[in-house]
C-alpha positions, 0 to 999 in steps of 0.5 A, spaced: 695 652 861 689 656 864 690 660 870 684 665 871 680 668 877 673 664 879 668 666 883 669 673 885 677 672 887 675 667 893 680 662 888 685 662 883 684 657 878 689 653 874 688 648 869 692 645 864 691 638 860 694 632 862 702 630 860 702 639 859 703 641 866 706 649 867 712 650 868 714 655 873 707 660 875 706 665 880 702 662 885 698 668 890 696 666 897 690 664 898 685 658 895 688 655 888 684 650 885 689 646 881 684 642 875 688 637 871 684 636 864 684 630 860 684 624 865 681 620 859 687 620 855 691 617 861 686 611 862 682 615 868 688 612 872 690 615 879 699 614 879 698 619 872 694 624 876 699 623 881 705 624 877 702 630 874 701 633 881 708 632 883 711 635 876 707 641 878 709 641 885 716 640 884 716 647 880 710 650 883 712 649 891 706 653 895 708 659 899 706 660 906 698 661 906 697 657 899 691 652 899 692 647 894 686 643 892 688 638 886 682 636 882 682 630 876 677 632 871 675 630 864 672 635 861 670 631 854 665 627 859 664 632 864 667 629 869 668 631 876 666 638 874 660 639 876 657 632 877 663 627 879 661 622 873 663 614 873 670 615 870 674 618 875 672 613 882 677 613 886 678 620 887 673 623 894 675 630 893 670 635 891 668 637 883 671 643 880 664 647 881 665 646 890 672 647 890 670 654 887 664 655 891 660 655 884 
């Protein structure tokens, strides 16, 4: 699991591999982008992404003032990082770059 500040402090980024959701981590107030990487290992399935999102939220409920955005990504194929790609067609939210404003 990686947690880092991105885009000059405009958003916090939490990235973890599917199947390896982090335990409790402090979520700062403001925008937090959560990238669930390795979607290719779960067949790019929405249900696997949803399960990871729900597991993360169960341990890390957002505090008042925290705006969470979850993004399924495949760094192996480059899907949903800078470009949408072709494998995660069920997701209609922003790419990781768009969510971070870069």
